N, C-alpha and C positions, 0 to 999 in steps of 0.2 A: 610709558604710555599715558597719554592725558585722558582725563574724564571729564566729560561736560555734562551735567546732570541738571535736568529740570523736574520738579515735583509739582504736582497739581491735586488737590483735593477736589473731588467732582461731585456736583449736585446737579440732580436731573430731576426735573418735575416734583419738586419739593422732598425728595426722598434721598437720604444721605447714602452714598455707597462707599464701599471700601476704597480707600486711598489709591487712585491711578497714578502710576508713574512712568516716566519715560527716561532713559538714560542714554546718551549718545557716547560712544566710547570709540575714538580712532585707534585702529589696530596696527601694531608693527608688524605687518606680515611681508615676508619675501615673496613677491609676485615674479615669477621667473617670466621671460618673454614667450609669447606664443609664436611658433614658428610657421603656423599655418595663416595665410592671408584670407580675409573674408570667412573665418571661421564661424561666424555668426550669421553669415548668409544676409546680411543687410544690403549688399551691393547686389543688383538684379539688371540683367540684360535679356530681353526676350523671354522672360518668365524663369530664366535659370540664373543661379548664382554665378557672378563673375569670377573667373579663374578656375572654374570647374567644367569639365565636358560630361555630358549625357550619352549613354548608349543603351536603349533597351533591349538590344541583343536579340535573343530568341524569345522574348516575352512580350506582354502587352503592357508592361509596367510605365508609369509616368512619374517624372520628377518636375516639382515646381516649387517655387517660392512663394509662401502664403503670408498674409498678414492676420494678426488677432488671435494666433495660436502660439506665439513665441514664448520661450522661457524667459529671455531677456530681450531688451531692444523691441523692434517693431516687426521683424519678420523672422521665419524659419523655413526650413527645408520640409516637404512633404512628398513621401513616395507612397504610390497606391500600385496595386497589381492584382489581377484575377488569374494569373498563370499558375497552374499546380506545381508544387515542388517537385523537382526532378534533378538527377545529376547533371551538372554543368550547365544549369537553366538558371539565368539571373539577368536582372538589369543592373548597369554598372555606371556609377558616378566617379569620375576619376580627376583627382586634383592635379590639374596641368603643370608639367614639368617636374612634379614630385618635390619633396622637402629635402633640402641639403642637410647632412647629418654627418657626424664624426664617426669614424671606425671604433669599434669596441668601446662604446659609450653608452650609458644608461639613459633612456627615456621614458616618458610616461605619456601615454595618449589618453585623453578624456574626452567625454561627450555628454550631453543631455538629450535624453529621448523619451518619447512616449508612444506606448503601443498596446494594444489589445490582441490576445491570443498567443500561441506559441512561437517558436522560432521563425523570424522573418528575413534574416540576413545578417550583415555584420558590417563594421566599419574597421578598418586596419590595413594591412598591406606588408610592405617591406619585400625582402627576397622570398620568392615562392608563396608571398602573401601568408607568411607564417604568423604573423600577429593578428589576431582577430578577437573582437569584442563583439559577442553576438548580440542582437536585437531579440529580446525576449518579452514576456508579458509584464507590462508595469501597472495593469489596471486602468490604462488611460491617463496615468499620472506621469509628469515629468520626473525623471530620475537621472542622477548622475553616475556614470560608471567610468572604470579606469583600467588600464592595462599598463604594467611596466615590463620593459624587455631591453636587452642589450644588442646593439648594432653588431654585425659580422666585422671580421677583421677588414674585410676588402669593401664595406659597405659605405658609401659616401652619399648616396641618394635614396631616400625612403619612398617608395611608391604608395601614395595614400588613396585608398579607394573606399567606397561605400557601395554595398551591394544589397538588393532586394531580391530575395529568392523564394518567397512564398506569398499565397494571397493576403493581400491586407488593404483594408479600406481607408487606412491611414497610418503610416509610420512617420511621426514627426520628430526631426532632428535639429538641435541647435547647440551652440557654445562649444565647438569642436576646437580642441586644443592639444597641440604637441609641443613638449617641452622637455629640456634636459632635467634630470632628476628622477628619484625613486617614488615620488608621491605626486599627485596632483595639487597645484596650488590654484589660488583664486582664479576664476575665469577672466580674463580681459582679453579683448580681441587684439590682433596684430595692429590694426589701425586704430588710431586715437579716437575713442567714441565721442559723440557730439553732445552726449547727455548722460546723466547718471544711469548706473546699471543695477537694477533692483530686482532680486529673484525670491520668490516666496515659495519656492518648491520645497525647500527643506522643512517647512512646517508640516506637521501631521494633518491629515484630513480629519481626524477625530482626536478629541481631547478629553481625557477621563479625568475629571476633577475632583480631588480628593479633598481639597481645602475650599476656603470661602473667595479665593482670588486665583487667577490664572496669570502664569508668567511665561513670557515667550521672547523670542530674540531673533531679529533678521540682520544680514550685513549687506551693505550696498557699496557701490564703488563711485567715487568722484573722480573725474578725469583732470580736475584742476582745483587749486584752492578755491573755497567757496564761503566767502564771508556772508554773514546774516541769512545762512540757510535755515529754511523753515521745514521741519519734519512733523507731519500730523499722522497719527494712527487712530483709527476708529475701530471699534467693535460693537456693531449694532448701534445703539444710541449713545454708548459710551465714547468720549473722545478726549484725547490728550494731544499736546503739541509742545515743540519745544525750538527755539531758535537761537542759533549758535554760529561761531566762526569756525568752520571745520577746514582741515588740511585735505590736501589731495590723498586718495588712496581709499583703503577700506575702512568703513565706520561701521560699528556694532551698535543697533538700536536695540536696547533691552526694555522691555515694557511690562506693565502689570496692569490687569483690569479686576472687577470685581465679578463673581460668578454671574453669568448672564441669566436673564429670566427665563429664556427659552432655548431649546436645543439648537436650533439651525441659526447660524450667526455668519456674517460675513467681516472679514478682518481686510481694511481697507489701509493702505499707506501711500501718503504723497510727499514728494520731496520737491521744494521749489527753491532754486538759486537765482541770484539776480543775473549770472552770466550765462546760465544754461537753460535749456528747455525744460520744463516741469516733467516729473516722472510719476505716474500712478500704477499701483498694482493691487490685486485684491484676490483674496482666497476664501472660498466658503469653508468653514468650520462647522463641524457637529460637536457639542459639549455634552458629555454624559456626567452626571452629577450624582454624588451620594444620595443628595435629597431625592432625586427622581427614583434612583433605584430602591431605596428604602421604602417609599410609598407604593412602588410596584409589588415588592416582596411582602409588604403588609396586607395588600390586597388577597393575595395567596394564602397568607397565613389566616387570614380571618375566614376564609373559605373552608378550611379544613373541618371544623365541626359540622358545618352543613352537609359536607359531602360524606362525612361518617355517618350522619344520621340517614341520609338517603341510601346509603350502601346497606345499612341495618334494615332499612324498609324494603329494600329490592330482595334481600335474603329472606325476610320474612314472607315475602310473596312466592317463595318457592322456585327462585331463579338463581342461576350461578353467578356470582359476581367476580369471577376471576378476572375478566379483562378490565373493568373499572378498579377492582382493588388494586391490580398491578400499577396502574396510573396513579392512583391516589397514594400508594405507599411511596413511590417513587417521589412525588411531589412532597410529602411528608417528611422524607429523608433530606431532600435538597433544601428546603427552607432554612434549617441550622447551617448547612453547608454554606449557603449564599450569604446568610448573616455573618457568619465567620469571615467571609471573603470581604464584606465592607468594613468589619472592624479592622482587619489587617491592610485595608486599602488596596486590595486586589479587585479594583473597580471593572477593569476590563472583563475579567473572567465572570464576575457577578453579572454583568449585562449579559454576557454570552448566554449563562445559564438561564438568566429570566427570558431572554428573547425565546429560548426553547419551553420554558414552564408554562408561560402564558398561553400559547396554542395548546398545550396538553391539558391546562386547566379549562380551556374553552370546550374542547372535545369532551372532557369528562363530565362537564355541566350538562352539556347537550345529551349526551348518553343516558346520564341518569335521569334528566327530565323526560327524555323520550320513553324510557322505561316506565317511570312512574305514571306517566300519563297514557300508558297502555298502547303507545305507538311502535314500541320496539319490544322484542324478546331476545334475551341473551343467550348465547349458546351455552352448552354444558361441556365441561372440559374434563374427562376423566384424569384423576390426579394419581400418580405414583405413590403407593405407600410402600413402607419398608418391608421388603419381601427377597426371596432368591431370585436371582436374574440369571436368565439363560440365554445362550447365543443361539441364534437360528437364522442362518444367511447372514445378511446385512443388519438384521434386526436383534434388538435387545427385548426379550420378553420379560415382563414383570407383572406383579399384581397393582391393579389400579382401583380407585373406588370412585363412585359416581357421588359427587359432593351433596347431591340433593337427597338420593334415596339410600346412600351408603353401599350400594351394590357393588360387590368386587368382580372383577373380571381380569384374566390374564390376557395380555395384548401388547402389542409393540410399544415401547416406552422411549421417548428421546430425552436423553439426560444433558441438560444445558445449564451452564454455570460459569464459575469464573475462578481464576487462581489469583495468588499463588502464595500470599503470605499473611500478614496479621490481620488486615481488615476482613478477609473472608471468614477467619475464625470469629471475629467479633459480631459479624452479621448472619451467621450461619442460620439462625431461626426466622430471620426475615425473608430469606431467598424464596421460600414456598409461596409466601404472600405476594411476590413479584412475579412467580411463574417460573423460578428456577429451582433445579433439584440436584445440582453436582457442584462440588468444589474440588480443586487440586491443591494439597499442600505437600510439604517436603520436610524430610529430615536427612541427615547426611552420615557418614561414617564416623566423623568427628564427635557427633552427639552421643554415639553408643560405644566407641572405642577411643576416648579422649587421649589415653595414655597408654604406654605398652604394658600389657597385662592387666589392665584395668577395663571393667565392664560398667558403664553407667546408663541405667535403664531410666533416668528422670525424664528425658525428652518423651519416652513411650507413655510413662505412668502419669506425668503431670500435662502433657499436651496432646499426644495422639489419641491415646485411648479413650480419654474423657471427651475429645472432639468426636470420635466415632460413637461414643454413647449419645451424645447431643444430636449428632446427625441422625441416628436410628429414630430418635424420639420426634424428630422434625421431619422425616421422610425425605431426607437428602443422604445422596450417596458421595463417597469420599474416594477419589484417587489419590494414591500416596506415591509421590516421587522419591525414590530412595537415594538419589542424589549421589552417586559414586565420585563426583567431582570434589565433594568436601572430605578429602583425605587428610587425616591429621598429620601434623609435621613429623611426629615421631616415626612414622612409616618410612617416609623418605630418608630419615636418618638412619634407621635400621637397615634399609635396602637402599644403598646409594646407586645401585644399577637402574632403579626407577626414576633417577634424576636424569631426564633427557629434554632438550630444548623441544617444545611442543607448541602447537597451536590449539585454540579452542578451550572448553572447560576442563578436560580430563588432562591435568598437568603432571602426568607421570606415564611412564612407558607402558603401553599395552601388551608389549612384546616380552617384556619381563615376567616370570611366572608369579612372583611375589604379589602383584596386584590382585589376581584373582583369589590368592590365598587369605589375603586380609578381608577382601570382600565377601568371601565365603563364610569367614567367620563372623563378620558383621551380620550378614542375613541369618545364620544359624542362632545369633543373639536375639535378634527382634522378631523374626518371622513366626516363631511358636506362640509368641504372645499376641499375635493377631488373630488367632483362631477364634471362630464363632463370633465374629464382629459383622452383624448383618448390614451395616452401612459400608462396609469395605467394598468397593467396586472393583478395584484392580490396583495393580502395582506397576508404575512406569520405571523401566530398568535404568534408564540415563537420560539426560537433558542435552538435546541438540548434539548428539556425539558425532565426532570426527576423529580420524586417526591421522594426524600429519605430525611427523617426528622428524627431527634433524637426520639427513640422509647420512651422516656419519655415525648414527646411533649404533653401537655394537649389538644390543638385542634385536633391534630391526634388522640389520645385515644378516644375522645369523639365521632368523626365521625366513628371510627373502631367499637366502641360498638353499635353505632346506626344501623350499617350497619348488624352487627351479628343479632341484634334483628330482622331485617327485614328477613334476610336468614333463621334463625333457629326458630324464634318466641318464643321458650322457652329454659331456661337454660338445661331442661332434654334432649331436642332434641340434644342441641349442646354437650352435655356432652358424650351421647350416641355416637354420629358420631365421635367425636373427642377421645373418651376414656379418658375423664378428669373428674375433680370432682369441677369445679368452684360453688361456693355459690352465686355470685353477677356477674353482667355483668361488673362492674367497676373494677374488680380485674382480668380481663383478659388481659394479656400483648400482645405487638407485637410479635407474634411468629416467630421462626427463621428455623423450619423444620417441615417436614412431611405434612400431610393434613391442618392443621391450618395455617401453611406457605403458602401453595398453595392458600387457602381462602384469606390470606391477600393479595397476589400479585394480585388476582382477585379484590378484593376491591380497592387496590391501582390504579390499571389500569382503573377502572370505574370512580373514583374519579378524577384523572387526565384528562382523556377525558371529563367528564362534566364540569369541570373547563374551559376547552378549549372551550367546546360547547357554553358556556355562553359568552365568547369573541367573537365567531363567530356570535352569534345571535344578539350581539350589533353592530357588524360590519355591518351585513346585514340589520339591522334596518335602518342605516344611509347611506349605500352605496350598496342598492340593485343591484344586476347584477354583482358585482365586486366578483371574485372568491377568496376564502380563502383557506390555506393549513397551515401546521405546518412542521417545519424542524426535523423530527422524525430521530433520529439515527438508520439506518437500521440494524446494528449489534446487537442493543439491543434487537428488539423484536423477533430475531431468536436465541438468546443465551439462553442455559439452566441456565446459571449463572446470568443473568441480568434481569429476569422477574420482579424482585422486584422493578425495577425502575419505574415501573408505565406506561410503554408503550404497548398498544396493538393497532395495526394500523387498526384493524376491527372497533373499537369504534370510532376513527378519522374519518374513511370512512363514518360514518354515517353523519356527518355534514360538512365535507371538500368537496369542489368542485373539488379541485385537490388533488391527492394522493402525499403528500409532503414527502421527505427524505432527508438525509445527510448520504452519503455513502463513504467508503474508498476503493478504489481498486488499489492496488499497483503493482509495476513491481517486479518480483522474479529474483534477480541478481544471486542467486546460480545456477551454471550451470547444477547441476543434479536435479534441481527442476522438478516435474512432469508437471507443468504448467508454462508458461511465466508470468502470472500474476495471482493475487489473486481474482479471478472471482467469486468464488461461492456464497459467502455471498451477494455481491452486487446485481448479477443477480437473485438469488433466492429470494431475499427480493422485487425486481422489479416485479417478477412474482407473489409473495404473494399478493402485493398491488393490480395488476391488477385483482386478483381474488376477491378482496373485494369491489370493485366499479368499475363500467364501466366508468372509467374517465382517463385523461392524468396523467401521473407521471411527478412530478417536483422535480428534484434533485437540490436543491437550494444551496447546498455546496458540490460539486462534488470534492472530494479529489482524485487526480490521483498520486500526488507527496508527499511523507511524508514531514511534516515540518521539515526544516533544512537539507534536503538531499542534498549533494554536489555532488554525484556520477552522472555520465551522465545516462540519461534514454532514450530509443529508442523512438523516436516519434510515432512509429507504436503502442506503448502502449496506447498513447492517443486516437489515431484514434479507436483502437479496443474497448476501454471502452466506448467511446460515441456511436459509432454504435451498439454494442450489447446491450446497454441500451435501445437505440432508438427502436430497433426491439421488445423489451419487453414491449414498452409502454410509455417510456419517450418521451414527447414532448416539454419539456422545462427543461432548465438546466443552472444553473450559476456555473462556477467553482473557485473553491479556488486557488489561488486568485491573482487578478490583482494589484500587489504591487512590488516595488524593495525595497531592504534594504542592507545597508553596515553592519548591525550588524548579526554576525553568530549565535547569540542566539535567534534572533527573529523569530516568527512564521512565517515570510514571507521569511526567508532565503532559498535560493534553489528553490523557487516557480516558476511558470510558466513565469512570466515576466523576468526570467533570461534565458529562454531556447528558444530562436526564432524558431528553428525547430519543437519544440514541439507546439507552438502556430500554426505554419504553418500546422501541420497535424491536429489539431482541427479545424482551419479555413477551410481547404479543405473538411473535413469531413462533416463540418456544410453545406457547399455548395452542396456536395453530398446529403446529406438529403432532402435539399429543392429543388434540382433538380429532384430528383428520389422519391419525397414525396408520390405520389399515390402509388407506390410499396410497400414503406416502411409501410404506413398506413395499407396496406392488411395484412402484417405480423403482425402488431401490434394488429389488432382487429380479427384475427383469433382464434376461440374458442379453449380451451384446449383440447388435446388428451386424457390425463390421468388427474387424481386429486390425489395429495398427501396430506394426512391427517396432518393437523397443530394443535397441541394441547399444548398450553401453560401449561394446567394442567399437561400434561403427561412429559412436559419437566422439570417442577419444582420437581415432584414426582420421575421421573426416572433419571433425569440428561443427563450426557453426551452421555450414550448409546442411547437415543431417538434422539440427534442431530446427531450422527454419522450415523445411519440408515437411516434418512432422507437425509442427505447431499449426502451419497453415491448413493442413489436412484435417486436423482436429476442429479447428475453427469453423472451417467450411462446413463439416459433417455436423457439428454441434447446431448450426443454423439450419440444417436441413431436417431436424428432428431425429437424428440417428443416434442411438445408444452406442457410444463407441467403448470398445474393450481393447485390451493390449495382448500381444503376444511377445514374449522376450526372447532374446538370443539364448539364454540359459533353458527356457521352456523347450524351444524348437531342438535345442542339442540333446535334450532329454526325452524326446518324442511326446512331449506334453501339449499337443495341439488341440484345437477346439474339435470337438464332435462335430459330425455333421459336414456340410459343405459351405459354411459361411466364408466370406471373403476375407482374406488377410491381404492388407494393402501395405506395401514396402515404400516408406517415405524416402526415397532417393538413396536407399542403403547401397554401399560400396563394398564393405567389407564384412564378411561373413565366414565363420568357421565351417570346416568340412562337414561336421556332424549337423550343423543347423541346415546347410544347404541340402543334404541328403534327406533330411526330415521333410523340408518344404517340399522337395521332389516327390517325396512318397505321398504327402498330403495333396498334392496336385493330381497324381496318378490315381488316387482314390475318389477323386471327384471334387476336392477343395478347391475353392477359387483363390487365384493369387492375381494380384493387380499391383502397378507401381506408378509412383510419380517420378518422372525423370527417366530418362534413356541415354546411355546404357545404365544398367545397374548390377550389382553383385559382381563387380569386376575383380576383386581381389579376395585372397584367403585371409586368414587372421594375421598372417604376418607380412601382407602386402604384397605377396606375389601374384602377379596376374594369372587369371584363370582361362583356360583354353576354350572352355565351353561355358554357355549361359543357361540359365534356367528360363524356360519360356514362360512369360507372365504378359498380362494385358497392361498395356499403357494407357494411363489417363492423360498425361501430358508429357511430351518429351523434357519440358522445362521443370527441373526439380524445385525451383524457386518461385514457381507460379503464385503470385497473390492470392490469398485466401477468398477474396471476393470473386475472382475469375474462376477460381476452383469451385466456388459455390455454384455458379452458373453450369459448369461442365459437370459436376458430379450429379446433378439432379437426373440426368439421362442415364448414368450408369446404375443408379441405385434401381430404378425399374428393370434393367437388364439384368441385375445380379438378383433379383427376386427379393429386394428388402421390403418387407411388409411395413407399411407406413398408413396405419388407419387415420392418421391426421396429417394434412399438408397445409402450411401456412402460405398463401399467396399475397403478394402485394396487390395494391388497388388497381395496377396494370396487369394483374393475372400472372406475374413471374413469381417464383419462389421469393418469399420474403428475406429480406437481409436485416440482421440486427436483433432478432428474437431467437434466443435458445428455447428449445421445447424438447419434451420426451413424453412418450405414451407407453401405456401398458394396459394388458387386458384386466377388467376389473369385473366380477360377477358374469353378467350377460353382455357387458358393454366394455367402455374403456374409460381411463382416467389420464388425463394429460396435465403436465406443468408447463406454463409458458412464462417466460420473463424476458422484457425488453432490456437488453444490455447497453444501450445507447444513451444519449443524453436528451433525445427529443421523443415525444409520443409518436408511436407507429400504429397505423390502422392496418389490421391483417383480415383477410378471408379465411375462414374455417372450411376447409373441403376435405371429404374422405377420399378413400383411394378409389372410389368411383366417380370422383368429380362432383360430388353432391354436396350441398351446403350442410355443416354439422349444427344440430340443435342440442345444445349442453347447458348444465347448470353450473355457475360458478360456486363452488362449495365453500369458498370464503364468506359470501355474502348471500347465498340461496337465489340469487338473480338468474334469470333466463338469458341465454346468450343465442342468438339467432344467426348463425352463418358469418358473423362479423363482430370484431371487437377492436377497441382502442386501448393500446397498452401504454401505461404511463412508465418513464423509465425507472427501473430497478424495483418494479412492484410486481411480485409474482402473482400469477393466476393459477387456481386449480379448477379444472374442468371436468365434469363427469357426463356421459351420455351413453 
């Protein structure tokens, strides 16, 4: 490789700059031939690329070649469409004649494109169009993508196609290349280009500059040897150039510029050769410098003493400073965090935090100034004080104190905080200043029983007990995860039958009795020492339990066979039900499909629950009165594909005092997503658990940010998740996770403690919940209006169709203000059906046990309502045998897969017919039931209280009407403002109304 280097010291306007540099380096790259002619769409005929044929098919899509938007060259392809996505609906651009290829050879297809929005189509082809590169959101920036594939044995021609399958106002495509090999090489068209090829799309849009100079590089292609080539690079007012004799091929230009004086800059590159037309390219860049970040951080730091003085003045005036103190404390904590990031060179993270902190600082300044100027009065928030906590329905009742008068009152309290490691211990006393009052910590078996015959209580004496004493002083409660997954190695050596291949945290057999023997001894050692700890909220029995063991595991097979004997009594009965021919019990394997698989799932769920039941019993033997729960993954017990993991929340509800879970609720970044966050699974799981036991929900690992997420997430997302969970029965939660890290691969990367505004939103929401606790408790404890039938049996047997029908019903009912409850297959079989005549809706259920069917028929005969989505339903017994008669039910629609939005329109009529009381109805401006707003109503005093939240990404204006079709005149309890018959709801901003 030859190196042609030019150095230039730059003087502009009399000021010396860091030495600017430009180095031109010819590259020895292997550029494989492009097998696609006109892959850069430079050749045009009648507005379309030469060599390609366009068919809009059953769409209104348009294909055209445009200028001024190309990634390289002069032109590129542009596709537009307004046709909604639907199966087999697409516009098609086809490469005429296909591309000749070799059989059983490896090829790589690459392309540059830019798009906004989610999936819009693909480029690919081959046999049955099996090769596909999807067009997804690039944020409107050019991006090169590729896919590598092998041709089939008989494949000699590759059908190359480009499709547009969804609405788009501009899908731009350029630089398409098909070549032999396992990776894409530098793009060069099949035709010899008539000018240099220059592409700046590989440069970043933003530059985080930790030094006094910026170094960048681009590559360009010369189609022929170019003597006396001049390359000029500009960045704002800085300019460097170099003239050199360059060979044909790829040349790398490496350049260096001084730190620019302002953020917004334009990089311009021009290539001039005597024999070829000149080429220009430019790219806007935003420079984020350490100097700017430090100045912004210093401005916040310098405001801290002023805010502290103002807070003291407000307190002296007899006002509760809960809300401004939370914001102030978060800013105070994040100043050193950001300073540390600047020192470490983590500039991007520093700027992201500053972008959140500055609006927080502005809001805090305005709030304090308005209060001190007499224009605003701050609300008073009763604070939890260390005291006994009792369970009453969905509520946790405890002592609170008025921070102004000191008056104590027992009332519902919401316990909100974080887990789960060292940082919560360190910051324990800070949490009440921010509005939080709960932490989760953990210890494991290996802490207490580190070696055979040895008991070590140091973890208790030096960590757990001191923390509990500190928490009691700080008015913070502690949930202790006893982590049975931290099993010491000596146990597995002592009891080799525990060593079975497994999935999940519990890496030992739950079917071998020795696991419980050791765990009970563990509990016997630590539990008595936790007596009389007023800060101890509860014990969490296990972390994300599942029971998936090798199907050849002897302990599992033994337990399975014993369960089958109890269920079926004889092999003849089993073979008749299963339609099998087993001769011995011990030859029956772990099944993988059909009715036997459904029974295995039921067996596994019972075993897993009973294993936990024995842990709970041992805890209660030594710690009576301390609530227990388990951290059940909520997505598991709702999924048709994960019933085999062994989790049925109904069985856990039989012995757990709190309904524990672990939920994932993430923000939806795609601009065309129907909802702003993934609420359905989490909130449906909460409603299901509330239907299984009249107890508070405790989400002890509340995931609202994906692990390693680096994108900004609006704080409103956290507020909506916490609020919407709370009105469904959540009274305690610890969010994942109160930790910081510099490792981008860590599970802590991108977590809450890197997001100050997000923490502020959670803090203010926690304060709102405790300030308005009686109203929220009324919503939590309101009985369901309608029950959906939840059947793990049907989920296993029927699969995704059962889940789709259930989910769509839940969505539609939620948008109609209906409080949804659940009736399970187990409850029905045990005749534990709702009192009265409330409607039970069967979401396309096909498989049902005889006992459950008889119970539903008895419910119908005593006046209970039954309805179904889908027809026919209840066609099979639990073993898949067709039923000769059907249960008469009312059909909502024959199509069990009916879209939630269509269901929303249909169900409004049925609700009135079923006598569902809806004192509040939300109507669109056109007078139809409003879509996109979830709401719930409950009686309160002589009137009502209602929570409303816009789940979409755009503001929605709704009319508030009562059941007599009269406008509702209400008060917004968050702000005290009056609402007269209409309100505009911002995305993910809950509103609490009283009238």
